[in-house]
C-alpha positions as CSV (number, residue, x, y, z in Angstrom):
1,X,141.1,-26.7,15.4
2,X,140.1,-29.7,17.5
3,X,142.9,-32.1,16.6
4,X,144.5,-33.9,19.5
5,X,147.7,-32.1,20.2
6,X,149.2,-30.0,23.0
7,X,146.7,-27.3,22.0
8,X,146.0,-24.1,23.7
9,X,143.3,-25.7,25.8
10,X,145.7,-28.3,27.1
11,X,148.5,-25.9,27.4
12,X,146.7,-23.4,29.5
13,X,144.7,-25.9,31.6
14,X,146.8,-29.0,32.2
15,X,150.2,-27.4,32.2
16,X,149.1,-25.3,35.2
17,X,148.2,-28.4,37.1
18,X,146.9,-26.7,40.2
19,X,144.3,-29.3,40.9
20,X,147.0,-31.4,42.4
21,X,148.3,-28.8,44.7
22,X,147.3,-29.8,48.3
23,X,145.2,-27.2,50.1
24,X,144.3,-25.3,47.0
25,X,141.4,-22.9,47.4
26,X,140.2,-20.3,45.1
27,X,141.1,-16.7,45.8
28,X,138.3,-14.2,45.9
29,X,137.1,-13.4,42.4
30,X,137.2,-9.7,41.5
31,X,137.3,-7.9,38.2
32,X,140.6,-8.5,36.5
33,X,142.7,-5.5,37.0
34,X,146.0,-4.7,35.3
35,X,146.8,-2.4,38.3
36,X,147.9,-5.4,40.2
37,X,150.6,-6.3,37.6
38,X,154.2,-5.4,37.9
39,X,156.3,-5.5,34.7
40,X,160.1,-6.1,35.0
41,X,163.0,-6.6,32.7
42,X,165.6,-9.0,34.1
43,X,168.6,-9.2,31.6
44,X,166.2,-9.0,28.7
45,X,163.6,-11.4,30.2
46,X,160.2,-9.8,30.3
47,X,158.5,-10.6,33.6
48,X,154.9,-10.0,34.7
49,X,154.0,-10.5,38.3
50,X,150.4,-10.2,39.3
51,X,149.7,-10.1,43.1
52,X,146.6,-11.8,44.4
53,X,146.4,-11.1,48.1
54,X,145.4,-14.1,50.3
55,X,145.8,-16.6,47.4
56,X,147.3,-19.8,48.9
57,X,148.9,-20.9,45.7
58,X,151.3,-19.5,43.1
59,X,151.4,-20.2,39.4
60,X,154.4,-19.5,37.2
61,X,154.8,-20.0,33.5
62,X,158.0,-19.6,31.4
63,X,156.8,-19.0,27.8
64,X,158.9,-19.6,24.7
65,X,157.9,-17.3,21.8
66,X,157.6,-18.4,18.2
67,X,155.6,-21.6,18.3
68,X,155.4,-23.3,14.9
69,X,157.6,-20.6,13.4
70,X,160.5,-22.0,15.4
71,X,160.0,-25.4,13.6
72,X,160.4,-27.0,10.2
73,X,158.9,-30.1,8.8
74,X,162.0,-32.0,10.0
75,X,161.9,-30.6,13.5
76,X,158.2,-30.5,14.1
77,X,157.6,-31.5,17.8
78,X,161.1,-30.9,19.0
79,X,160.3,-27.9,21.2
80,X,157.4,-29.7,22.8
81,X,159.5,-32.8,23.4
82,X,162.5,-30.8,24.7
83,X,160.4,-29.0,27.3
84,X,158.6,-32.1,28.4
85,X,161.8,-34.0,28.9
86,X,163.3,-31.0,30.8
87,X,160.3,-31.2,33.1
88,X,161.1,-34.8,34.0
89,X,164.4,-34.0,35.8
90,X,167.6,-32.0,36.0
91,X,171.2,-32.8,36.8
92,X,170.6,-31.8,40.4
93,X,167.1,-33.2,40.6
94,X,166.9,-36.4,38.5
95,X,163.4,-37.9,38.1
96,X,163.1,-39.8,41.4
97,X,164.6,-36.9,43.5
98,X,162.3,-34.4,41.6
99,X,159.2,-36.4,42.3
100,X,160.1,-36.6,46.0
101,X,160.8,-32.9,46.2
102,X,157.6,-31.9,44.4
103,X,155.6,-34.2,46.6
104,X,157.1,-32.8,49.8
105,X,156.4,-29.2,48.7
106,X,153.0,-29.8,47.2
107,X,154.2,-28.6,43.8
108,X,153.8,-29.6,40.1
109,X,155.8,-28.9,37.0
110,X,154.6,-29.3,33.4
111,X,155.2,-28.4,29.8
112,X,153.3,-28.0,26.5
113,X,153.3,-26.3,23.1
114,X,150.9,-24.9,20.6
115,X,151.2,-23.2,17.3
116,X,152.0,-19.8,18.8
117,X,154.1,-20.5,21.9
118,X,155.3,-23.1,24.4
119,X,155.5,-23.1,28.2
120,X,157.2,-24.7,31.2
121,X,155.0,-24.2,34.2
122,X,155.1,-24.4,38.0
123,X,152.3,-24.7,40.5
124,X,153.2,-24.3,44.1
125,X,151.8,-23.5,47.5
126,X,152.6,-20.0,48.6
127,X,154.7,-21.0,51.6
128,X,156.9,-23.3,49.5
129,X,157.2,-21.1,46.4
130,X,160.8,-20.0,47.0
131,X,161.9,-23.6,47.5
132,X,159.9,-24.8,44.5
133,X,161.2,-22.0,42.4
134,X,164.8,-23.1,42.8
135,X,163.9,-26.6,41.6
136,X,161.9,-25.2,38.7
137,X,164.7,-22.9,37.6
138,X,167.1,-25.8,37.7
139,X,164.9,-27.8,35.4
140,X,164.7,-24.9,33.0
141,X,168.4,-24.1,33.0
142,X,170.0,-27.5,33.6
143,X,167.8,-30.3,32.3
144,X,169.3,-33.8,32.6
145,X,167.9,-35.2,29.3
146,X,168.5,-38.7,30.8
147,X,168.0,-41.5,28.3
148,X,165.1,-42.9,30.4
149,X,163.3,-39.5,30.5
150,X,163.7,-39.1,26.7
151,X,162.3,-42.6,26.1
152,X,159.4,-42.0,28.5
153,X,158.3,-38.7,27.0
154,X,158.8,-40.0,23.5
155,X,156.4,-42.9,24.1
156,X,153.9,-40.7,25.8
157,X,153.8,-38.3,22.8
158,X,153.8,-41.2,20.3
159,X,150.8,-42.8,22.1
160,X,148.9,-39.6,21.7
161,X,149.8,-39.2,18.1
162,X,148.9,-42.7,17.2
163,X,145.5,-42.3,18.8
164,X,144.8,-38.8,17.4
165,X,142.9,-40.2,14.4
166,X,141.1,-43.1,16.2
167,X,137.8,-41.2,16.2
168,X,136.0,-39.6,13.3
169,X,136.4,-36.2,15.0
170,X,140.1,-36.7,15.3
171,X,140.4,-37.7,11.7
172,X,138.4,-34.7,10.7
173,X,140.6,-32.3,12.7
174,X,143.7,-33.9,11.1
175,X,142.3,-33.4,7.6
176,X,141.3,-29.9,8.5
177,X,144.8,-28.9,9.6
178,X,146.4,-30.5,6.5
179,X,144.1,-28.5,4.2
180,X,143.9,-25.2,6.1
181,X,147.5,-25.0,7.1
182,X,149.1,-26.1,3.8
183,X,152.0,-23.7,3.1
184,X,151.6,-21.9,6.4
185,X,154.0,-22.1,9.4
186,X,151.2,-23.8,11.4
187,X,151.7,-26.8,9.2
188,X,154.7,-27.6,11.4
189,X,152.7,-29.4,14.1
190,X,154.0,-28.5,17.6
191,X,153.2,-32.0,18.7
192,X,155.3,-33.4,15.9
193,X,154.7,-36.4,13.8
194,X,155.4,-40.1,14.5
195,X,158.4,-39.9,12.2
196,X,160.0,-36.8,13.7
197,X,159.3,-37.7,17.4
198,X,160.7,-41.2,16.8
199,X,163.9,-39.7,15.4
200,X,164.8,-37.1,18.1
201,X,167.8,-38.1,20.3
202,X,168.9,-36.6,23.6
203,X,171.7,-34.6,21.8
204,X,169.1,-33.0,19.5
205,X,167.0,-31.9,22.5
206,X,170.1,-30.5,24.3
207,X,171.1,-28.5,21.2
208,X,167.5,-27.2,20.8
209,X,167.3,-26.3,24.5
210,X,170.4,-24.2,24.2
211,X,169.0,-22.5,21.2
212,X,165.8,-21.3,22.7
213,X,166.9,-20.6,26.3
214,X,167.7,-17.0,25.6
215,X,166.0,-14.3,27.6
216,X,165.0,-12.3,24.5
217,X,162.8,-15.3,23.4
218,X,161.2,-15.9,26.8
219,X,158.3,-14.4,28.9
220,X,157.9,-15.2,32.6
221,X,154.5,-14.7,34.3
222,X,153.9,-15.3,38.0
223,X,150.5,-15.0,39.7
224,X,149.9,-15.3,43.5
225,X,150.4,-13.6,46.8
226,X,154.0,-12.7,46.2
227,X,156.2,-9.7,46.6
228,X,157.5,-8.4,43.3
229,X,160.8,-7.1,44.7
230,X,161.5,-10.4,46.4
231,X,160.6,-12.4,43.3
232,X,162.7,-10.1,41.1
233,X,165.8,-11.1,43.1
234,X,164.9,-14.8,42.8
235,X,164.7,-14.4,39.1
236,X,167.9,-12.4,38.8
237,X,169.7,-15.2,40.7
238,X,168.5,-17.9,38.4
239,X,166.8,-17.3,35.0
240,X,168.3,-13.8,34.8
241,X,171.7,-15.4,34.3
242,X,170.8,-17.0,31.0
243,X,172.2,-15.4,27.8
244,X,170.1,-12.5,26.4
245,X,170.4,-13.6,22.8
246,X,169.1,-11.7,19.8
247,X,165.6,-13.2,19.2
248,X,163.1,-10.9,17.5
249,X,159.5,-12.0,17.0
250,X,158.1,-12.3,13.5
251,X,154.5,-11.6,12.5
252,X,152.5,-14.7,11.7
253,X,151.1,-14.6,8.2
254,X,147.4,-14.9,7.6
255,X,145.9,-18.2,6.6
256,X,144.6,-18.2,3.0
257,X,140.8,-17.9,2.6
258,X,140.8,-16.5,-1.0
259,X,138.0,-18.8,-2.2
260,X,135.6,-21.5,-0.9
261,X,136.8,-25.1,-1.0
262,X,135.6,-28.6,-0.3
263,X,137.7,-31.6,0.6
264,X,136.0,-34.9,1.2
265,X,137.6,-38.1,2.6
266,X,135.6,-41.3,2.0
267,X,135.0,-43.4,5.1
268,X,132.3,-45.9,5.9
269,X,130.5,-44.2,8.8
270,X,126.9,-44.0,10.0
271,X,127.0,-40.2,9.6
272,X,129.0,-37.5,7.8
273,X,131.3,-35.3,9.8
274,X,131.6,-31.8,8.5
275,X,133.5,-28.7,9.5
276,X,133.6,-25.4,7.6
277,X,136.5,-23.0,8.4
278,X,136.7,-19.3,7.7
279,X,139.0,-16.4,8.6
280,X,138.6,-14.7,12.0
281,X,140.4,-11.7,13.5
282,X,143.1,-12.4,16.1
283,X,143.0,-11.2,19.7
284,X,144.9,-8.1,18.9
285,X,142.5,-6.9,16.2
286,X,139.8,-4.3,16.9
287,X,137.3,-6.7,15.2
288,X,138.0,-9.5,17.6
289,X,135.3,-8.6,20.1
290,X,132.5,-8.1,17.6
291,X,133.5,-11.4,16.0
292,X,133.3,-13.2,19.3
293,X,129.7,-11.9,19.7
294,X,128.8,-12.8,16.1
295,X,130.1,-16.3,16.4
296,X,128.3,-16.7,19.7
297,X,125.0,-15.6,18.2
298,X,125.6,-17.9,15.2
299,X,126.2,-20.8,17.6
300,X,122.8,-20.3,19.2
301,X,121.0,-19.9,15.9
302,X,122.5,-23.0,14.3
303,X,121.7,-25.1,17.4
304,X,118.1,-24.0,17.2
305,X,117.7,-24.6,13.5
306,X,119.7,-27.8,13.1
307,X,118.9,-29.6,16.3
308,X,115.9,-28.1,18.0
309,X,113.7,-27.4,15.0
310,X,114.9,-30.0,12.5
311,X,116.5,-32.7,14.6
312,X,119.3,-33.2,12.1
313,X,122.3,-33.4,14.5
314,X,122.9,-33.7,18.2
315,X,125.5,-31.0,18.5
316,X,125.8,-28.5,15.6
317,X,128.3,-25.8,16.6
318,X,129.9,-22.5,15.7
319,X,133.2,-21.7,17.4
320,X,136.1,-19.3,17.2
321,X,139.7,-20.1,17.9
322,X,142.2,-17.9,19.7
323,X,145.4,-17.9,17.7
324,X,147.7,-15.4,16.1
325,X,146.5,-16.5,12.6
326,X,142.9,-17.0,13.7
327,X,140.0,-18.9,12.3
328,X,136.4,-19.7,13.2
329,X,134.2,-22.6,12.1
330,X,130.9,-24.3,11.9
331,X,130.6,-28.0,12.4
332,X,128.0,-30.7,12.3
333,X,127.7,-34.5,12.1
334,X,124.6,-35.6,10.2
335,X,123.3,-38.2,7.9
336,X,121.6,-35.4,5.9
337,X,124.7,-33.3,5.8
338,X,123.4,-31.3,2.8
339,X,120.3,-30.2,4.6
340,X,122.1,-29.4,7.8
341,X,124.8,-27.3,6.1
342,X,122.3,-25.5,4.0
343,X,120.5,-24.4,7.2
344,X,123.8,-23.3,8.8
345,X,124.7,-21.3,5.7
346,X,121.3,-19.7,5.8
347,X,121.9,-18.5,9.3
348,X,125.3,-17.1,8.2
349,X,123.6,-15.2,5.4
350,X,121.0,-13.9,7.8
351,X,123.8,-12.4,10.0
352,X,125.4,-10.8,7.0
353,X,122.2,-9.2,5.7
354,X,119.9,-8.6,8.7
355,X,121.1,-6.6,11.8
356,X,120.7,-8.5,15.0
357,X,118.7,-7.1,18.0
358,X,120.5,-5.3,20.8
359,X,118.9,-7.8,23.1
360,X,120.9,-10.5,21.4
361,X,124.1,-8.7,22.3
362,X,123.0,-8.2,25.9
363,X,122.2,-11.9,26.2
364,X,125.6,-12.8,24.7
365,X,127.3,-10.3,27.0
366,X,125.8,-12.0,30.0
367,X,127.1,-15.4,28.8
368,X,130.6,-13.9,28.4
369,X,130.4,-12.2,31.8
370,X,129.7,-15.5,33.6
371,X,132.3,-17.5,31.7
372,X,134.9,-14.7,32.2
373,X,134.6,-14.7,36.0
374,X,134.7,-18.5,36.1
375,X,137.9,-18.5,34.1
376,X,139.4,-15.9,36.4
377,X,139.1,-18.1,39.5
378,X,142.6,-19.6,39.5
379,X,146.1,-18.1,39.4
380,X,146.8,-20.4,36.5
381,X,144.0,-19.0,34.4
382,X,145.0,-15.5,35.1
383,X,148.6,-16.3,34.2
384,X,147.4,-17.9,31.0
385,X,145.3,-14.8,30.1
386,X,148.2,-12.4,30.6
387,X,150.4,-14.6,28.5
388,X,147.9,-14.9,25.7
389,X,147.4,-11.2,25.5
390,X,151.1,-10.4,25.7
391,X,152.1,-12.9,23.1
392,X,149.3,-12.7,20.5
393,X,146.9,-10.0,21.8
394,X,148.8,-6.7,21.4
395,X,150.1,-6.6,25.0
396,X,149.1,-7.7,28.5
397,X,147.4,-4.4,29.3
398,X,144.6,-5.3,26.9
399,X,143.6,-8.2,29.2
400,X,141.8,-5.7,31.4
401,X,139.5,-4.5,28.7
402,X,137.7,-7.7,27.6
403,X,134.3,-7.1,29.2
404,X,134.2,-3.4,28.3
405,X,134.9,-4.2,24.7
406,X,132.3,-7.0,24.5
407,X,129.7,-4.6,26.0
408,X,130.6,-1.9,23.5
409,X,129.7,-4.1,20.5
410,X,126.8,-2.9,18.4
411,X,124.4,-4.6,16.0
412,X,126.2,-2.7,13.2
413,X,129.5,-4.1,14.3
414,X,128.2,-7.7,14.3
415,X,126.8,-7.2,10.7
416,X,130.1,-5.7,9.5
417,X,132.3,-8.5,10.8
418,X,129.8,-11.1,9.5
419,X,130.1,-9.5,6.0
420,X,133.9,-9.3,6.4
421,X,134.7,-12.8,7.7
422,X,131.8,-15.1,7.2
423,X,132.7,-16.0,3.6
424,X,135.0,-18.2,1.5
425,X,134.3,-21.1,3.8
426,X,136.6,-24.0,3.4
427,X,134.8,-27.3,4.2
428,X,136.3,-30.6,5.1
429,X,134.2,-33.7,5.3
430,X,134.7,-37.3,6.4
431,X,131.9,-39.7,5.3
432,X,130.1,-40.7,2.2
433,X,131.1,-38.5,-0.9
434,X,127.9,-39.6,-2.6
435,X,125.8,-37.8,0.1
436,X,127.7,-34.5,-0.3
437,X,126.3,-31.9,-2.8
438,X,129.2,-29.7,-3.8
439,X,126.9,-27.0,-5.0
440,X,125.6,-26.5,-1.4
441,X,129.1,-26.5,0.2
442,X,131.0,-24.3,-2.3
443,X,129.0,-21.2,-3.0
444,X,130.2,-18.1,-4.8
445,X,130.3,-14.8,-2.9
């Protein structure tokens, strides 16, 4: 899903805004190890502390479980707005005082939401972490919800929502979510709608804040050169004093892919924008790693066929999301959409019927290896990885097995997951309906 919202990419990149921390350097990159992680329980609050010796910065994220399942059509966006307003100032540190304190300590706070969870985050220098933590904890526990902060955040969110469909790509993503998420909890957009965000008042945010700030619904992750015992006391003296509550997570239902579909929105454009969505295993599934390899191989093949050999599109793609109810997709923008999609579907059929070479897996493994280490460079990225595995990937300990599981994928695994998931593709198109041949897009299995 590519729609503009506080998506997982924004959530796990911008919320941990370490680029603005003065003096930031990258700690030495080593193979991610769960041995460096300490797990604690502080009055029902699950805490993961990962020590990275010599790291000059510290990243902390307080994650709220539930995501879209916490919302309804009427409250869509309230969690995201609540946390973003909370990050603007507390009763002790109103906005001006907060900005001054953050500037003097070289720290940042942020917030964001996606369909599976939300976060309030802190990025700090190591030497000022204890001081910054006190400010962060006060924002979490005693947000001011000042009228000016509510108005500021509301307008910021509304600006993003109003612009989310300005481009054909944004419109396509919006159409995709309406079609694919219909009847599913994910239909409750964590960013909200213009109608819901315009309606929320400070008292609504206060009430919602009180509802979710229970330790049983929260997960705290801290990564940096910190002592777990010392940090445990800091947490006990602050967030550990929040009520435990009775929150219990609910499994996210699968998205329906019982049959292939085609939804076309007419728009006068120079090219047709196409996306085909299909089911994919979630991070906690044994099939996840083989599917990652399969989608990566498919991406390379459709690029060769559609762009290199036939010059039908600049950037044909195949991608896999990373959500509890997961999907993958193929996408292309092309004047000759029928021909481009036909070529892409042929490559899907080839993966389903013809085993790939082991060399394809080795090449893909090298790609994942490089990207994996790049993504491990910052404390924020490692905190994000631990959170993702803990919340939707079967537990944080699985985060240490990514490369081994990718390397263990076989050609037979790739063919099996291709046969299992590369079917019942649900297409959404924005462009000229007269140029779309339904018989190509909607094929029987």
